[in-house]
Residue frames as a rotation matrix with the C-alpha (Angstrom) as fourth column:
MET 1
0.929 -0.356 0.104 -64.11
0.328 0.918 0.222 -130.09
-0.174 -0.172 0.970 -23.01
SER 2
0.692 -0.722 -0.016 -60.50
-0.700 -0.666 -0.259 -129.06
0.176 0.190 -0.966 -22.44
ASP 3
0.623 -0.472 0.624 -58.88
-0.064 0.764 0.642 -132.46
-0.780 -0.440 0.445 -22.02
ILE 4
-0.119 -0.724 -0.679 -55.74
-0.952 -0.111 0.286 -133.21
-0.283 0.680 -0.676 -23.99
MET 5
0.690 0.389 0.610 -56.33
-0.183 0.910 -0.372 -136.17
-0.700 0.145 0.699 -26.24
THR 6
-0.470 -0.859 -0.204 -53.96
-0.562 0.113 0.819 -138.11
-0.680 0.499 -0.536 -28.44
VAL 7
0.774 0.630 0.057 -54.93
-0.336 0.486 -0.807 -139.53
-0.536 0.606 0.588 -31.82
GLN 8
-0.280 -0.863 0.420 -52.90
0.005 0.436 0.900 -141.72
-0.960 0.254 -0.118 -34.14
VAL 9
0.081 0.214 -0.973 -52.65
-0.946 -0.290 -0.143 -141.42
-0.313 0.933 0.179 -37.89
ALA 10
0.217 0.100 0.971 -53.62
-0.007 0.995 -0.101 -144.71
-0.976 0.015 0.216 -39.49
GLN 11
-0.504 -0.372 0.780 -53.22
0.689 0.372 0.622 -146.03
-0.522 0.850 0.069 -43.02
ARG 12
-0.211 0.350 0.913 -53.96
0.861 -0.376 0.343 -143.49
0.463 0.858 -0.222 -45.77
GLY 13
-0.834 -0.255 0.489 -53.84
0.075 -0.931 -0.356 -140.63
0.547 -0.260 0.796 -43.23
LEU 14
0.179 0.982 -0.056 -57.03
0.168 0.026 0.985 -141.55
0.969 -0.186 -0.161 -41.40
VAL 15
-0.914 -0.333 0.233 -57.51
-0.148 -0.262 -0.954 -140.13
0.378 -0.906 0.190 -37.91
THR 16
-0.094 0.896 -0.434 -60.26
0.634 0.390 0.668 -141.32
0.768 -0.212 -0.605 -35.58
LEU 17
-0.331 0.082 0.940 -61.78
-0.533 -0.839 -0.115 -138.71
0.779 -0.539 0.322 -33.29
PRO 18
-0.995 -0.031 -0.091 -62.33
0.058 0.559 -0.827 -139.91
0.076 -0.829 -0.554 -29.74
LYS 19
-0.378 0.921 -0.091 -65.91
0.756 0.364 0.543 -140.99
0.534 0.136 -0.834 -29.04
ALA 20
-0.103 0.333 -0.937 -66.32
0.849 -0.462 -0.257 -138.37
-0.519 -0.822 -0.235 -26.30
LEU 21
-0.749 -0.218 -0.625 -65.61
-0.077 -0.909 0.409 -135.55
-0.658 0.355 0.664 -28.81
ARG 22
-0.900 0.435 0.015 -67.92
0.105 0.184 0.977 -137.03
0.422 0.881 -0.212 -31.43
GLU 23
-0.173 0.876 -0.451 -70.73
0.937 0.288 0.199 -137.28
0.304 -0.388 -0.870 -28.91
THR 24
-0.263 0.018 -0.964 -70.16
0.635 -0.750 -0.188 -133.85
-0.726 -0.662 0.186 -27.34
TYR 25
-0.590 -0.072 -0.804 -70.15
-0.372 -0.860 0.350 -132.06
-0.717 0.506 0.480 -30.70
ARG 26
0.381 0.852 0.359 -72.61
-0.115 0.429 -0.896 -134.41
-0.917 0.301 0.261 -32.42
ILE 27
-0.222 -0.552 -0.804 -70.12
-0.934 -0.117 0.338 -135.29
-0.281 0.826 -0.489 -35.15
GLN 28
0.496 0.496 0.713 -71.42
-0.238 0.867 -0.437 -138.13
-0.835 0.047 0.548 -37.27
GLU 29
-0.341 -0.591 0.732 -70.04
0.515 0.534 0.671 -140.23
-0.786 0.605 0.123 -40.10
GLY 30
-0.009 0.274 0.962 -70.00
0.990 -0.133 0.047 -138.20
0.140 0.953 -0.270 -43.30
ASP 31
0.843 0.277 -0.460 -69.90
0.390 -0.905 0.169 -134.80
-0.370 -0.322 -0.871 -41.57
THR 32
0.357 -0.724 0.591 -67.53
0.577 -0.326 -0.748 -132.24
0.734 0.608 0.301 -43.06
LEU 33
0.618 -0.280 -0.734 -65.00
0.624 -0.393 0.675 -130.60
-0.478 -0.876 -0.068 -40.73
THR 34
0.872 -0.399 0.281 -62.77
-0.115 -0.728 -0.676 -127.59
0.475 0.557 -0.681 -41.36
LEU 35
0.542 -0.786 -0.297 -59.02
0.803 0.382 0.457 -128.06
-0.246 -0.486 0.838 -40.85
LEU 36
0.930 -0.319 0.182 -56.83
-0.251 -0.913 -0.321 -124.97
0.268 0.253 -0.930 -40.45
ASP 37
0.387 -0.891 -0.237 -53.04
0.887 0.430 -0.170 -125.25
0.254 -0.144 0.956 -40.57
LEU 38
0.977 -0.066 0.203 -51.62
-0.124 -0.950 0.287 -122.48
0.174 -0.306 -0.936 -38.40
GLY 39
0.257 -0.966 0.018 -47.95
-0.829 -0.230 -0.509 -123.02
0.496 0.116 -0.860 -39.09
GLY 40
-0.587 -0.501 -0.636 -47.93
-0.208 0.853 -0.479 -126.64
0.783 -0.149 -0.605 -37.95
VAL 41
-0.872 0.461 0.167 -50.65
-0.114 0.141 -0.983 -126.27
-0.477 -0.876 -0.071 -35.32
PHE 42
-0.797 0.603 -0.022 -53.81
0.193 0.289 0.938 -127.92
0.572 0.744 -0.347 -36.64
VAL 43
-0.715 0.690 0.108 -57.24
-0.449 -0.337 -0.828 -126.65
-0.535 -0.641 0.551 -35.68
LEU 44
-0.869 0.491 -0.064 -60.10
0.307 0.635 0.709 -128.98
0.389 0.597 -0.702 -36.52
SER 45
-0.786 0.617 -0.029 -63.55
-0.447 -0.600 -0.663 -127.46
-0.426 -0.508 0.748 -36.32
PRO 46
-0.544 0.670 0.506 -66.98
0.674 0.707 -0.211 -129.01
-0.500 0.226 -0.836 -36.76
ARG 47
0.405 0.649 -0.644 -68.17
0.085 -0.728 -0.680 -125.67
-0.910 0.221 -0.350 -38.14
ARG 48
0.405 -0.208 0.891 -67.92
0.910 0.191 -0.369 -125.10
-0.093 0.959 0.267 -41.85
SER 49
-0.599 -0.669 -0.439 -65.60
0.546 -0.743 0.388 -122.36
-0.586 -0.007 0.810 -43.03
GLU 50
0.528 0.847 -0.058 -67.53
0.591 -0.416 -0.691 -119.39
-0.610 0.331 -0.720 -44.36
ILE 51
-0.187 -0.711 -0.678 -64.56
-0.069 -0.679 0.731 -117.75
-0.980 0.183 0.078 -46.07
ASP 52
-0.882 -0.163 0.442 -65.19
0.390 0.273 0.879 -119.25
-0.264 0.948 -0.177 -49.52
GLY 53
-0.004 0.974 0.228 -68.87
1.000 0.000 0.018 -118.34
0.017 0.228 -0.974 -49.42
LEU 54
0.513 0.137 -0.847 -68.12
0.372 -0.925 0.076 -114.78
-0.773 -0.354 -0.526 -48.32
ALA 55
-0.551 -0.781 -0.295 -65.46
-0.013 -0.345 0.939 -114.41
-0.835 0.521 0.179 -51.03
ASP 56
-0.667 0.382 0.640 -67.99
0.745 0.348 0.569 -115.56
-0.006 0.856 -0.517 -53.64
LYS 57
0.419 0.877 -0.236 -70.57
0.880 -0.456 -0.133 -113.03
-0.224 -0.152 -0.963 -52.39
ILE 58
0.211 -0.434 -0.876 -68.03
0.068 -0.887 0.456 -110.19
-0.975 -0.156 -0.158 -52.50
SER 59
-0.805 -0.556 0.206 -66.87
0.193 0.083 0.978 -111.19
-0.561 0.827 0.041 -55.96
THR 60
-0.298 0.789 0.537 -70.45
0.952 0.205 0.227 -111.32
0.069 0.579 -0.812 -57.27
ALA 61
0.580 0.534 -0.616 -71.28
0.631 -0.772 -0.075 -107.93
-0.516 -0.345 -0.784 -55.77
LEU 62
-0.153 -0.730 -0.667 -68.18
-0.058 -0.667 0.743 -106.32
-0.987 0.152 0.059 -57.30
VAL 63
-0.852 -0.110 0.513 -68.91
0.464 0.296 0.835 -107.80
-0.244 0.949 -0.201 -60.73
GLU 64
0.095 0.979 0.182 -72.50
0.995 -0.090 -0.036 -106.54
-0.019 0.185 -0.983 -60.50
GLN 65
0.600 0.051 -0.798 -71.11
0.280 -0.948 0.150 -103.06
-0.749 -0.314 -0.584 -59.79
GLY 66
0.981 -0.192 0.033 -68.98
-0.016 -0.250 -0.968 -103.27
0.194 0.949 -0.249 -62.92
GLU 67
0.404 -0.885 0.231 -65.70
-0.805 -0.224 0.549 -103.87
-0.435 -0.408 -0.803 -61.10
SER 68
0.857 -0.276 -0.435 -63.03
-0.052 0.795 -0.605 -106.13
0.513 0.541 0.667 -62.56
LEU 69
0.596 -0.728 -0.338 -59.71
0.757 0.371 0.538 -107.39
-0.266 -0.577 0.772 -61.33
GLU 70
-0.234 -0.712 0.662 -57.99
0.870 -0.458 -0.184 -104.80
0.434 0.532 0.727 -63.50
SER 71
0.252 0.385 0.888 -60.04
0.030 -0.920 0.391 -101.91
0.967 -0.072 -0.243 -62.09
MET 72
0.990 0.097 -0.101 -59.36
0.095 0.059 0.994 -103.03
0.103 -0.994 0.049 -58.52
LEU 73
0.277 -0.959 -0.060 -55.62
0.942 0.259 0.216 -103.37
-0.192 -0.116 0.975 -59.19
GLN 74
-0.193 -0.289 0.938 -55.59
0.580 -0.805 -0.128 -99.90
0.791 0.519 0.323 -60.73
ALA 75
0.683 0.501 0.532 -57.34
-0.147 -0.619 0.772 -98.46
0.716 -0.605 -0.349 -57.66
LEU 76
0.849 -0.434 -0.301 -54.77
0.482 0.405 0.777 -100.20
-0.216 -0.805 0.553 -55.46
ARG 77
-0.081 -0.912 0.402 -51.88
0.975 -0.156 -0.158 -98.73
0.207 0.379 0.902 -57.48
GLU 78
0.044 0.187 0.981 -53.39
0.198 -0.965 0.175 -95.25
0.979 0.187 -0.080 -57.20
ALA 79
0.942 0.318 0.109 -53.83
-0.055 -0.175 0.983 -95.62
0.331 -0.932 -0.147 -53.43
ARG 80
0.517 -0.829 -0.213 -50.22
0.817 0.403 0.413 -96.76
-0.256 -0.388 0.886 -53.06
GLU 81
-0.207 -0.587 0.783 -49.00
0.776 -0.586 -0.234 -93.80
0.596 0.559 0.577 -55.08
GLY 82
0.501 0.500 0.706 -50.95
-0.048 -0.798 0.600 -91.52
0.864 -0.335 -0.376 -52.75
TYR 83
0.964 -0.177 -0.200 -49.16
0.234 0.201 0.951 -92.96
-0.128 -0.964 0.235 -49.73
ALA 84
0.179 -0.967 0.183 -45.76
0.979 0.194 0.068 -92.63
-0.101 0.167 0.981 -51.40
ALA 85
0.070 -0.112 0.991 -46.30
0.546 -0.827 -0.132 -88.94
0.835 0.550 0.003 -52.19
């Protein structure tokens, strides 16, 4: 569906998605959507963002390996010093 549609912001910031979009993408009341702000261009996606979940998995894996924020910052400083040399 590549039609241009206009929506209006109602009281308290509510926006109603056109029925055709809700039906096409099977969006139902109570569904969670992901909203990305790309410098004033809004992208609304019926898919859930996986960034937070991936960040949690990475954090858990690093902690399990004995890494800490301090050790990662130290490694970053050392790498920067290597580039400067």
